[in-house]
C-alpha positions as CSV (number, residue, x, y, z in Angstrom):
1,K,-14.4,11.0,-23.5
2,N,-17.1,8.6,-24.6
3,G,-20.1,11.0,-24.4
4,G,-19.2,12.1,-20.9
5,E,-18.5,8.5,-19.7
6,A,-15.2,7.5,-18.0
7,D,-12.6,5.4,-20.0
8,I,-11.9,2.1,-18.4
9,D,-8.4,0.6,-18.3
10,E,-9.2,-2.9,-19.7
11,G,-5.9,-4.3,-18.7
12,L,-6.3,-3.3,-15.1
13,Y,-10.0,-4.2,-14.7
14,S,-10.3,-7.2,-17.1
15,R,-11.8,-9.5,-14.4
16,Q,-14.3,-6.9,-13.3
17,L,-15.3,-6.1,-16.9
18,Y,-15.9,-9.8,-17.4
19,V,-18.1,-10.1,-14.3
20,L,-19.9,-6.7,-14.3
21,G,-19.8,-5.6,-17.9
22,Q,-18.9,-2.3,-19.6
23,R,-22.1,-0.5,-18.5
24,S,-21.7,-1.2,-14.8
25,M,-18.0,-0.5,-14.9
26,R,-18.6,2.9,-16.5
27,R,-21.2,3.7,-13.8
28,M,-18.8,2.7,-11.0
29,A,-16.0,4.8,-12.6
30,A,-18.3,7.8,-12.4
31,A,-19.5,7.1,-8.8
32,A,-18.7,9.1,-5.7
33,V,-19.1,7.0,-2.5
34,L,-19.4,8.0,1.2
35,V,-18.2,5.4,3.8
36,S,-19.3,6.4,7.2
37,G,-18.1,4.5,10.3
38,L,-14.8,2.9,9.5
39,R,-13.5,0.4,12.1
40,G,-12.2,-2.7,10.5
41,L,-15.1,-3.5,8.2
42,G,-15.7,0.0,6.9
43,L,-12.0,0.3,6.1
44,E,-12.1,-3.0,4.2
45,V,-15.1,-1.8,2.3
46,A,-13.4,1.5,1.5
47,K,-10.2,-0.3,0.3
48,N,-12.3,-2.5,-2.0
49,L,-14.2,0.5,-3.5
50,V,-10.9,2.2,-4.3
51,L,-9.5,-1.0,-5.9
52,G,-12.8,-1.4,-7.7
53,G,-12.2,1.9,-9.6
54,V,-14.8,4.3,-8.2
55,K,-14.2,8.0,-9.0
56,A,-14.1,9.2,-5.4
57,V,-14.3,7.8,-1.9
58,T,-15.1,10.1,1.1
59,L,-14.3,8.6,4.5
60,H,-16.2,9.7,7.6
61,D,-15.6,8.2,11.1
62,P,-17.4,9.9,14.0
63,Q,-15.4,7.9,16.5
64,P,-11.8,8.5,17.5
65,A,-9.3,5.8,16.6
66,Q,-8.8,3.2,19.3
67,W,-6.0,0.7,19.8
68,G,-8.1,-2.2,18.5
69,D,-8.6,-0.3,15.2
70,L,-4.8,-0.5,14.6
71,A,-4.9,-4.3,14.7
72,S,-7.8,-4.7,12.3
73,Q,-6.0,-3.5,9.2
């Protein structure tokens, strides 16, 4: 690929490319992210990271799921 950089699907990420630019999008496409502590907010953050096009997302939640967690997403 482009000197080790990730290719970006310009049709899929056209809005993000306009806002962030090619350089930032390439860095995001190569990023691995850890989200620790999910609940409602952490899950929303993880979802947006995936939709944003990061390379990998690892989820870590030290707490067991509760009934309230089912209603948040």
